[in-house]
BABANU-193094 format. One line per 8 residues: number of its first residue (from 1); their letters; for each residue z negated, y, x of C-alpha. Coordinates in nm, 2 decimals. Layout:
BEGIN
NUM> a> Z/Y/X  ... .
This chain:
BEGIN
1> xxxxxxxx> -4.82/-10.10/-0.97  -4.46/-9.97/-1.12  -4.15/-10.08/-1.17  -3.77/-9.95/-1.18  -3.69/-9.80/-1.52  -3.51/-10.14/-1.54  -3.75/-10.39/-1.44  -4.10/-10.47/-1.60 .
9> xxxxxxxx> -4.36/-10.48/-1.37  -4.62/-10.77/-1.33  -4.93/-10.57/-1.43  -4.73/-10.48/-1.73  -4.68/-10.81/-1.84  -5.03/-10.95/-1.76  -5.23/-10.65/-1.89  -5.05/-10.65/-2.24 .
17> xxxxxxxx> -5.20/-10.97/-2.36  -5.56/-10.80/-2.28  -5.40/-10.49/-2.47  -5.30/-10.64/-2.78  -5.60/-10.83/-2.82  -5.81/-10.47/-2.77  -5.61/-10.31/-2.98  -5.54/-10.49/-3.30 .
25> xxxxxxxx> -5.67/-10.19/-3.52  -5.53/-9.94/-3.36  -5.26/-9.73/-3.47  -5.07/-9.39/-3.39  -5.27/-9.22/-3.66  -5.60/-9.35/-3.57  -5.63/-9.33/-3.23  -5.91/-9.14/-3.06 .
33> xxxxxxxx> -5.82/-8.85/-2.90  -6.02/-8.73/-2.54  -6.22/-8.43/-2.54  -6.18/-8.17/-2.31  -6.08/-8.23/-1.91  -6.32/-8.42/-1.73  -6.37/-8.12/-1.51  -6.52/-7.94/-1.82 .
41> xxxxxxxx> -6.75/-8.19/-1.99  -7.07/-8.32/-1.93  -7.08/-8.64/-1.70  -7.20/-8.86/-1.98  -6.87/-8.80/-2.16  -6.61/-8.84/-1.88  -6.34/-9.08/-1.90  -6.34/-9.13/-1.51 .
49> xxxxxxxx> -6.59/-9.13/-1.18  -6.41/-9.11/-0.86  -6.68/-9.20/-0.56  -6.55/-9.23/-0.20  -6.72/-9.27/0.12  -6.61/-9.05/0.41  -6.86/-8.88/0.62  -7.06/-8.96/0.91 .
57> xxxxxxxx> -7.34/-8.96/0.72  -7.16/-9.21/0.46  -7.06/-9.48/0.71  -7.45/-9.49/0.89  -7.56/-9.58/0.54  -7.50/-9.92/0.39  -7.51/-10.22/0.59  -7.32/-10.26/0.89 .
65> xxxxxxxx> -7.24/-10.57/1.08  -7.07/-10.52/1.40  -6.92/-10.16/1.29  -7.01/-9.82/1.40  -6.97/-9.49/1.25  -6.74/-9.26/1.48  -6.83/-8.89/1.44  -6.59/-8.59/1.45 .
73> xxxxxxxx> -6.36/-8.38/1.28  -6.26/-8.67/1.08  -6.56/-8.92/1.07  -6.47/-9.32/1.07  -6.57/-9.66/1.07  -6.48/-9.84/1.36  -6.55/-10.26/1.55  -6.83/-10.20/1.78 .
81> xxxxxxxx> -6.97/-10.55/1.89  -6.78/-10.77/1.67  -6.97/-11.00/1.43  -6.78/-11.31/1.48  -6.45/-11.51/1.47  -6.30/-11.56/1.15  -5.98/-11.80/1.11  -5.72/-11.67/0.86 .
89> xxxxxxxx> -5.39/-11.82/0.73  -5.08/-11.59/0.64  -5.01/-11.70/0.30  -4.64/-11.55/0.33  -4.57/-11.65/0.67  -4.80/-11.98/0.74  -4.94/-11.80/1.05  -5.28/-11.96/1.16 .
97> xxxxxxxx> -5.49/-11.74/1.35  -5.84/-11.65/1.48  -5.96/-11.28/1.44  -6.25/-11.05/1.59  -6.44/-10.93/1.29  -6.70/-10.68/1.15  -6.82/-10.57/0.86  -6.96/-10.30/0.64 .
105> xxxxxxxx> -7.09/-10.30/0.29  -7.14/-9.97/0.10  -7.48/-9.86/-0.10  -7.46/-9.97/-0.47  -7.26/-9.69/-0.65  -7.36/-9.65/-1.01  -7.10/-9.53/-1.22  -7.11/-9.25/-1.42 .
113> xxxxxxxx> -6.86/-9.39/-1.63  -6.90/-9.76/-1.71  -6.60/-9.88/-1.65  -6.33/-10.12/-1.81  -6.10/-10.05/-1.49  -6.15/-10.00/-1.13  -5.90/-9.91/-0.84  -5.97/-9.90/-0.46 .
121> xxxxxxxx> -5.80/-9.70/-0.22  -5.88/-9.63/0.12  -5.73/-9.45/0.44  -5.71/-9.59/0.80  -5.55/-9.64/1.10  -5.45/-9.97/1.20  -5.31/-10.03/1.57  -5.11/-10.31/1.64 .
129> xxxxxxxx> -5.30/-10.60/1.64  -5.57/-10.47/1.42  -5.60/-10.52/1.02  -5.84/-10.44/0.75  -5.97/-10.64/0.44  -6.14/-10.48/0.14  -6.35/-10.63/-0.13  -6.54/-10.51/-0.43 .
137> xxxxxxxx> -6.81/-10.66/-0.60  -6.98/-10.53/-0.93  -7.24/-10.55/-1.18  -7.16/-10.57/-1.55  -7.37/-10.42/-1.84  -7.51/-10.77/-1.96  -7.68/-10.76/-1.59  -7.47/-11.01/-1.42 .
145> xxxxxxxx> -7.24/-11.00/-1.10  -6.90/-11.01/-1.03  -6.78/-11.27/-0.71  -6.66/-11.04/-0.42  -6.30/-10.97/-0.53  -6.03/-10.89/-0.26  -5.83/-10.57/-0.35  -5.60/-10.57/-0.07 .
153> xxxxxxxx> -5.53/-10.72/0.29  -5.39/-10.44/0.47  -5.22/-10.34/0.75  -5.00/-9.99/0.83  -4.74/-10.24/1.00  -4.63/-10.59/0.92  -4.61/-10.74/1.28  -4.93/-10.92/1.28 .
161> xxxxxxxx> -5.01/-11.00/0.91  -4.85/-10.95/0.58  -5.04/-10.69/0.36  -5.09/-10.84/0.07  -5.28/-10.86/-0.26  -5.43/-11.17/-0.40  -5.35/-11.38/-0.73  -5.53/-11.60/-0.93 .
169> xxxxxxxx> -5.91/-11.40/-0.90  -6.15/-11.42/-1.21  -6.49/-11.52/-1.35  -6.39/-11.56/-1.68  -6.51/-11.16/-1.75  -6.29/-11.00/-1.54  -5.96/-11.03/-1.35  -5.79/-10.87/-1.08 .
177> xxxxxxxx> -5.41/-10.81/-1.16  -5.28/-10.68/-0.83  -5.44/-10.38/-0.72  -5.67/-10.33/-1.06  -5.99/-10.44/-1.13  -5.99/-10.53/-1.53  -6.25/-10.63/-1.77  -6.09/-10.91/-1.97 .
185> xxxxxxxx> -6.18/-10.80/-2.31  -6.30/-10.44/-2.34  -6.37/-10.50/-2.72  -6.69/-10.69/-2.65  -6.83/-10.42/-2.49  -6.84/-10.53/-2.16  -6.79/-10.27/-1.87  -6.89/-10.26/-1.51 .
193> xxxxxxxx> -7.18/-10.04/-1.44  -7.17/-10.02/-1.09  -7.02/-10.17/-0.77  -7.01/-10.18/-0.34  -6.72/-10.21/-0.15  -6.72/-10.42/0.14  -6.47/-10.34/0.45  -6.41/-10.61/0.70 .
201> xxxxxxxx> -6.23/-10.48/1.02  -6.03/-10.73/1.22  -5.85/-10.74/1.58  -5.73/-11.03/1.80  -5.99/-11.15/2.03  -6.06/-11.00/2.35  -5.89/-10.67/2.22  -6.09/-10.38/2.27 .
209> xxxxxxxx> -5.85/-10.16/1.97  -5.98/-10.12/1.62  -5.87/-9.99/1.29  -6.06/-9.66/1.19  -6.13/-9.60/0.84  -6.13/-9.26/0.75  -6.21/-9.30/0.36  -6.29/-9.57/0.12 .
217> xxxxxxxx> -6.37/-9.58/-0.23  -6.28/-9.65/-0.60  -6.20/-9.49/-0.91  -6.36/-9.61/-1.23  -6.26/-9.55/-1.59  -6.30/-9.58/-1.95  -6.03/-9.47/-2.10  -6.02/-9.54/-2.51 .
225> xxxxxxxx> -5.71/-9.69/-2.61  -5.49/-9.43/-2.76  -5.12/-9.38/-2.87  -5.16/-9.02/-2.87  -5.31/-8.77/-2.73  -5.37/-8.41/-2.84  -5.14/-8.16/-2.67  -5.26/-7.94/-2.37 .
233> xxxxxxxx> -5.17/-7.53/-2.36  -4.97/-7.39/-2.11  -5.18/-7.24/-1.83  -4.94/-7.23/-1.54  -4.55/-7.16/-1.42  -4.54/-7.20/-1.08  -4.29/-7.48/-0.87  -4.39/-7.65/-0.55 .
241> xxxxxxxx> -4.09/-7.67/-0.32  -4.10/-8.07/-0.27  -3.80/-8.25/-0.10  -3.57/-8.42/-0.35  -3.48/-8.78/-0.27  -3.32/-9.05/-0.53  -3.44/-9.39/-0.54  -3.09/-9.50/-0.67 .
249> xxxxxxxx> -2.90/-9.37/-0.31  -3.07/-9.70/-0.20  -2.94/-9.98/-0.41  -2.84/-10.28/-0.24  -3.05/-10.17/0.07  -3.32/-10.36/0.24  -3.35/-10.63/-0.08  -3.61/-10.82/0.09 .
257> xxxxxxxx> -3.80/-10.51/-0.01  -3.81/-10.62/-0.42  -3.40/-10.62/-0.45  -3.34/-10.26/-0.28  -3.34/-9.86/-0.39  -3.35/-9.96/-0.76  -3.72/-10.05/-0.75  -3.83/-9.81/-0.52 .
265> xxxxxxxx> -3.93/-9.52/-0.74  -4.33/-9.53/-0.56  -4.20/-9.51/-0.20  -3.95/-9.27/-0.29  -4.19/-9.02/-0.42  -4.41/-9.09/-0.19  -4.21/-9.00/0.09  -4.13/-8.64/-0.11 .
273> xxxxxxxx> -4.49/-8.57/-0.10  -4.53/-8.66/0.26  -4.26/-8.45/0.38  -4.36/-8.12/0.14  -4.68/-8.19/0.34  -4.45/-8.16/0.68  -4.51/-8.53/0.80  -4.27/-8.83/0.81 .
281> xxxxxxxx> -4.18/-9.11/1.06  -4.06/-8.99/1.40  -3.68/-9.08/1.52  -3.84/-9.42/1.71  -4.03/-9.52/1.39  -3.67/-9.54/1.20  -3.48/-9.68/1.49  -3.49/-10.02/1.26 .
289> xxxxxxxx> -3.28/-9.88/0.99  -2.93/-9.91/0.96  -2.85/-9.60/1.09  -2.52/-9.60/0.82  -2.79/-9.53/0.53  -2.89/-9.19/0.43  -3.24/-9.07/0.40  -3.42/-9.37/0.61 .
297> xxxxxxxx> -3.76/-9.24/0.56  -3.73/-9.38/0.19  -3.65/-9.71/0.35  -3.92/-9.73/0.59  -4.17/-9.63/0.31  -4.03/-9.95/0.10  -4.11/-10.14/0.39  -4.44/-10.01/0.45 .
305> xxxxxxxx> -4.57/-9.99/0.13  -4.44/-10.35/0.04  -4.71/-10.58/-0.11  -4.57/-10.95/-0.02  -4.80/-11.10/-0.30  -4.67/-10.87/-0.59  -4.31/-10.90/-0.43  -4.29/-10.47/-0.48 .
313> xxxxxxxx> -4.34/-10.17/-0.34  -4.53/-10.04/-0.65  -4.90/-10.14/-0.54  -5.11/-9.79/-0.60  -5.35/-9.82/-0.31  -5.08/-9.93/-0.08  -4.89/-9.63/-0.13  -5.17/-9.35/-0.10 .
321> xxxxxxxx> -5.31/-9.59/0.23  -4.98/-9.54/0.34  -4.94/-9.18/0.33  -5.26/-9.16/0.50  -5.12/-9.33/0.82  -4.95/-8.97/0.87  -5.15/-8.72/1.07  -5.40/-8.55/0.91 .
329> xxxxxxxx> -5.29/-8.67/0.56  -5.54/-8.81/0.26  -5.45/-9.01/-0.04  -5.62/-9.15/-0.34  -5.56/-9.29/-0.69  -5.73/-9.15/-0.99  -5.65/-9.11/-1.32  -5.62/-8.72/-1.51 .
337> xxxxxxxx> -5.73/-8.65/-1.80  -5.46/-8.34/-1.92  -5.16/-8.15/-1.81  -5.43/-7.88/-1.77  -5.57/-8.08/-1.48  -5.21/-8.12/-1.30  -5.21/-7.70/-1.34  -5.54/-7.69/-1.15 .
345> xxxxxxxx> -5.35/-7.87/-0.88  -5.06/-7.73/-0.88  -5.15/-7.38/-0.87  -5.36/-7.49/-0.56  -5.03/-7.62/-0.42  -5.11/-8.00/-0.43  -4.80/-8.21/-0.61  -4.90/-8.54/-0.79 .
353> xxxxxxxx> -4.74/-8.86/-0.80  -4.78/-9.00/-1.19  -4.71/-9.35/-1.30  -4.57/-9.33/-1.70  -4.37/-9.58/-1.89  -4.15/-9.52/-2.22  -3.86/-9.58/-2.43  -3.54/-9.41/-2.37 .
361> xxxxxxxx> -3.57/-9.19/-2.67  -3.91/-9.12/-2.55  -3.83/-8.86/-2.31  -3.55/-8.61/-2.36  -3.32/-8.63/-2.05  -3.47/-8.88/-1.89  -3.13/-9.12/-1.95  -3.33/-9.45/-1.95 .
369> xxxxxxxx> -3.62/-9.63/-2.04  -3.93/-9.79/-1.84  -4.21/-10.04/-1.86  -4.34/-9.84/-1.56  -4.16/-9.60/-1.35  -4.33/-9.31/-1.11  -4.24/-8.94/-1.04  -4.34/-8.65/-0.85 .
377> xxxxxxxx> -4.48/-8.31/-1.06  -4.39/-8.01/-0.90  -4.44/-7.74/-1.13  -4.42/-7.61/-1.46  -4.18/-7.36/-1.64  -4.32/-7.03/-1.78  -4.25/-7.21/-2.15  -4.53/-7.49/-1.98 .
385> xxxxxxxx> -4.26/-7.79/-1.94  -4.31/-8.04/-1.65  -4.08/-7.96/-1.35  -4.07/-8.34/-1.18  -3.86/-8.48/-0.88  -3.76/-8.80/-1.05  -3.66/-9.04/-0.83  -3.45/-9.27/-1.09 .
393> xxxxxxxx> -3.18/-8.99/-1.11  -2.79/-9.08/-0.96  -2.85/-8.86/-0.65  -3.10/-8.64/-0.45  -2.92/-8.30/-0.65  -3.01/-8.44/-0.95  -3.37/-8.56/-0.89  -3.50/-8.21/-1.02 .
401> xxxxxxxx> -3.56/-8.26/-1.41  -3.74/-8.07/-1.68  -3.91/-8.26/-1.92  -4.06/-8.15/-2.27  -4.42/-8.08/-2.20  -4.56/-8.25/-2.52  -4.34/-8.56/-2.44  -4.41/-8.60/-2.13 .
409> xxxxxxxx> -4.78/-8.56/-2.15  -4.82/-8.82/-2.38  -4.62/-9.11/-2.24  -4.82/-9.02/-1.91  -5.20/-9.01/-2.04  -5.16/-9.27/-2.33  -5.29/-9.65/-2.29  -5.09/-9.81/-2.57 .
417> xxxxxxxx> -4.73/-9.78/-2.68  -4.48/-9.97/-2.84  -4.17/-10.13/-2.65  -3.84/-10.20/-2.78  -3.96/-10.50/-2.98  -4.22/-10.31/-3.16  -4.48/-10.49/-2.96  -4.81/-10.28/-2.84 .
425> xxxxxxxx> -4.79/-10.28/-2.48  -5.02/-10.09/-2.22  -4.98/-9.76/-2.10  -5.11/-9.64/-1.76  -5.35/-9.38/-1.89  -5.32/-9.09/-1.66  -5.27/-9.30/-1.32  -5.16/-9.10/-1.03 .
433> xxxxxxxx> -5.15/-9.04/-0.65  -5.30/-8.76/-0.52  -5.21/-8.70/-0.13  -5.37/-8.38/0.04  -5.43/-8.24/0.38  -5.76/-8.39/0.56  -5.90/-7.99/0.58  -5.79/-7.90/0.25 .
441> xxxxxxxx> -5.82/-7.54/0.18  -6.12/-7.39/-0.02  -5.88/-7.34/-0.28  -5.78/-7.71/-0.27  -6.11/-7.82/-0.23  -6.20/-7.62/-0.54  -5.91/-7.77/-0.77  -5.98/-8.13/-0.61 .
449> xxxxxx> -6.34/-8.12/-0.70  -6.23/-7.97/-1.04  -6.02/-8.31/-1.13  -6.33/-8.52/-0.97  -6.19/-8.61/-0.64  -6.41/-8.49/-0.34 .
């Protein structure tokens, strides 16, 4: 999750206590640097494990109760014969309703990286009257199991249920911080060694409609505590023609969605890349937006990424899922290991949305500090500096920024930092969203595979 440059994210606040405990003896001088980028190092030395179910064979694996695998150019999972009825009380509207449901439980995935954090993501179609629940259950390195944790209750629209994360999930060893599974005390050595996902597909009783899930999986990671990371060497000069939108254009608009545009860095960034791929909402989709507002597609993205429990638009998987509601787009949440990884993607024509936090003085030219912010990386200068579309800009025209490579890389990849009071708090450790076509080119497939996404 993220926040505007002026708002502290809930995840940052909640994770800070864990970060302080784990970082007691860590200092900028002693922080352990990572090795080579993930794609270049042996499996056992990697920091990140991505695994997704997305093929017809994948959907025929696991355990199905009322679901069926759907063949075709984009294979999926759908309801066949419902397994039963489920009552659901929407905590955000108070509405009580019965829903037909079917479930699919994945095979166990053994993590190549025993993980301290896991973030699920999914791509699906949810016609009116349908929705999804995504759960995760894992096994720890001590042999015990987690409960089934809810990673999201999601629908593309908001007429049937309010899409939501679920708070207060913990077993005394791990907790769910909105969209992230996190081991409570990584210093003990406890890790998650494997997991399963359970997808519950729901629809109104008697309906013939069904959700269809095209991709579901998770990113597990064990990024070491670090205040600094080694500098990578520039290797690419290229800029992608990504549209530019400012979140600040929307300050005060639709305050029911996280107080308006000031906090819309994530959906604004998502809009930029969705449009880069030639997709976006139709005029009919945008009919609800006040016609006096510029760039109504940003308002639309804010509404359709809004997490009613988190009370914000910065739920990472909800943004990836929103992007994938557009024809033939996919979206995943992952972590990258260096700017070299980003250069691979940019070289293949794939921009990325990155999450970072920093003090004003740590990023020259930004003009602000933030406890959590999304921006879109669109290229690199001849000197290797980062070209970013930064939505925290005063206007669309001002969105394109060039940030110093060394500063930018460090604030994005570190997991520990000092806030304005000198307190040790957490960093995102290279989190990013990747949106790309359902049928990537050979070059794009190669670049995605190089960063662990298949």
